[in-house]
N, C-alpha and C positions, 0 to 999 in steps of 0.2 A: 592491496587495501584500497577500497573505493574512496574516491574523493568526495568532498562535501557536496559538490554540484551534482554528482551521480546519485547520491543518497537523496538529495532534495527532489530530483526529477523522478526517482522511483517511488517516492511516497504517494504522489497523486495517482500514479498508475495502480499501486496496490489498493488504495482506497476505492478507486473505480471498479477494480475486479471484485473487491469484497461486496460492493453495492450490487453489482450484477449477480453475484452468487446469492445474495439475500433475496433479490427480486425473483431469481429462478427458483429458489427454494420455496418462496411464498406461493409462486404459481403452481409448482408441483403439489404442495400441500393442499392448495385450493382445489385443483383437479382431483386429487385423491379423495378429498371430502365430498366433492360433488359426485364422483363415481360411486362412492359408498352409498350416498343418499339415493341416487338413481336406482342402484341395485335393490336397496331396501324397499323402495316404493314400487318398482316395477316387477320384482320377482314374484310376489303373490299373484299379480295379474297374469304374468307369463305362465306360472304353474297352473292357474285356473284354465287358461286357454289350451295349454298342452294336454292337460288331463282330459278336457272335454273332447279332444280330437283322438284320444287313444281308444283302441278296442277294449271293451269291458274286461276281457281276461288279462290284458296287459297292465291294467292300472295297478293291481296289487302284486301280480307275479313279477313284473319287470319294472321296478321303479327306476325311471330314467328321466333325464332332463328333456329328451327329445323323443317323440313318438316313433316307435319302430315302424309302424304302419298307420297312416292317417285314415281316420274313419269318422263318418258323420252319424254312426249308429246311436250315439248318446242323444244327439239332437232329434233324430227320427223317433226314438223311443219317447222322449219328453213331449214332442209335439204331436204325437200320433192321435190322441183323442181330442185335441183342440182346447183342452181345459187350461193349459198353461198360457196360451195366447189370450184366453178370456181373462185370466188373472192379470196379464200385462195391460189389457184394456181397462180393467177396473183400477189398477194402480194409476194409469194415465188420467182417467177421469177424476179420481180422488185428488191426486197431486196437483193437477192443473186447476181444479176448482178451488182448492184450498189456497193455492198461490195467488190466484186472481182476487179472491175475496180478501185475503189477508193483506195484500199490498194496498188495495183500495181503502179498507177500513183503517189500517195502521197509518196510512198517509194522512188521513184526516186527524187521527188521534195524535200522531207525532207533531203535526203542524199546530194543533191546539196547545199542546204542552210547550212548544217553543215560542209561539208568537203571542199568546193571550195570557193575561194575568187574571186569575180568579182564585177563590179560596180553595184550600186543600189540594192545590195543584201538586205541591211537593209530595204530599201523602199518596196521591194517585200515582205519581211516578214511581214511588217506592213500592207500592202494591203491584204495579206492573212488573217490576224487577223481581219481586218476591214470587209472583205467579210463574215467571219464567224459571226461577231457580228451584221451584218445588219439584221433587222427583216424580216422574210419571208413575212409578210403582206405588206411590201413595194415593194416586188419583183414580186408577183404573176401576176400583171397586165402586166408589161413589158415582163416577161417570157412567159405569155400566148400569147402575140402578136408575140414574136419571134417564138414560136412553131407553131403558125398559119401560119407565113410566110414560115417556113420550111416544112409545111404540115405534121407536126408531132403531131398536136393536136389530142386528143381523141385516143391516142395510148400508149402502154406500153413503146415503144422506147422513146417517148417524156417525159414520166414520169421519165424514167431512166436518161435521160440527165438533166432534171430539178433537180432531187435529187442529182446528182453529184455536182451541184453548191453549195450546202451547206455541202455535206459530204467531199468533197475534201479539203476545207480549214481546217475543224476540224481535219481530219486525218493527213494532213501535219503538222499542228501545234503540234499535240500530238507526232507524230513520231520524230520530231526534238529533243524532250527531251530524247527519248530512244536512238537515234543514238549518241547523245552527250556522253552518258554513255559508249559507246564502245570505248576502248582505240585506238587512232590513230596508236599507235605503232604496234598493231596486224595486221592492214591492211598493214602497211609499211613492216613488216616482211614477210607477205604473197606475196607482190609484189616482194620483193627481191628473194623469192623462185620461182618466175615465174608466179604469178597470174597477170592478168590485173586488172585495176581499177574496171571493171565490175565484174570480177571474185571475187575480194575481197569483193565487196558488197554482191554477192550471197552466197559466201562460208564462210564469216566471220561475216559481220555486220548483215545481216538478221537472221542467226541462233541465234546469241547472243541476238537479239532483239525479239525473238519469243514471249515471254510473252506480250511485248508491241504491236506487230502485232496482237496478238489474242484479246487483249483488244480493240484496234482500230476497228478491224473487227466486234466485237460484238456490240460496240457502233454504228457503221455505219449501221449494219443490223437492230438493234432495231429502230434507227431513221427512216429508210426507211419503216420498217414494220408498224410503228405506225402513219406515216404521213397521215394527212387528208386534210389540206387546199389546197395544190397544186392538189391533186387527185380530190377534189371537183370542182376546177376551170377548170382543164385541161381535164377532161374526162366526157363524157355524156352517152356513150353507156354502156349497162348493161354487155356486154361481156368483157369490160376492167376495170371494177370496182375492186378496191382492197378491202381487208377485212374491214378496218375502214369505207370506203365509203359505202360498202354494209350494214353495221350496221346502218350507218347514214340514209340510205334510208328506213330502217324499220320503222322509225318515220314518221308518217303521221299527219300533222297538229299538234294538241295538244295531240294526242293519243300516249302513250308510251307503246308498247308491252313489258313489263318487262321480261316476260318469254323468248321469243326468243332473246331479246337483251342480257340477261345474258347468255343464251346458246351460242350465237355467240361469246360473249366476252370470255367465257371459252374455246371454240374451238380455237379462235385466240391466246389465251395465251399459248397453248400447245407447239408450235414450239419454242417460246422464253424461256419457262421454261426448255425444253429439252436442248436448246443451253446453257443457263446459268448453268444448272446442269453439263453438260459435260465439260464446259470450266471455271468453277468457279476457279479452281486452277490458270489458266493462268490470269484470271481477277484480282485476288488479287495480284499476283506477278507483273502483268503489271502496275496496278494502283500504287502499292508501288514504283516500280522502277521509274515510270514517275514522281511521286511527289518528289522523292529524287534527281534524276538526272536532271530533267527539270529545 
């Protein structure tokens, strides 16, 4: 029979072992959850790349996780006539222009909403949010009529103007949160030292909101790059097709050319992957600041 001293010394040891087991169990569960999340996120990308590198006859005949023979035939078929590269160029022009214009205009709009006091400011803010929440499926018919009246239908300029209608409200709404996090006293001190209001915006507020600006720019670029509905309605010529639209036109009737589709999707993903890889630090910082300060 164990003595009281032995029982007393064994109790802390048991408690310590139980604590280590809880820590180990927690870590294993965390790793398991992380592994499941990584698989769910990366598997579609892996499947896309693997399918794009398979021979056309192997895609449907031999469904496998790994290509039996690697081939660039799908890429060669997709890029043979140069039209898909033209659509990539169009997407880049549209997305870049929309991003630059949207960030510039929404910066002034958000700054006005945060720093100035004027009548109907609250109503304007709610209208901006309402414009962002309005489904695009309700707007494409009126917008297509407006673009036709302006003779901007079937053009990249028309697409840029239409994309600004949904990117500007989102950018303005997001930037308000970042600008609120910049102390007003810093701008006032700058203006005491000789800066104008515009100079305080350029030299104090915008630099301190750089992560937020980067996050907004990336969101805007991604939204314009991936948009399909308005491009499908507003453009008809092959010369002004964007990348998502060019991929959509690869589908004829009920025939799905999986190889070229996956190759096109892989090529279309490259600019976004590079953008997110380069700006991931700003993305994390911007999203965190926006969630706290907004």
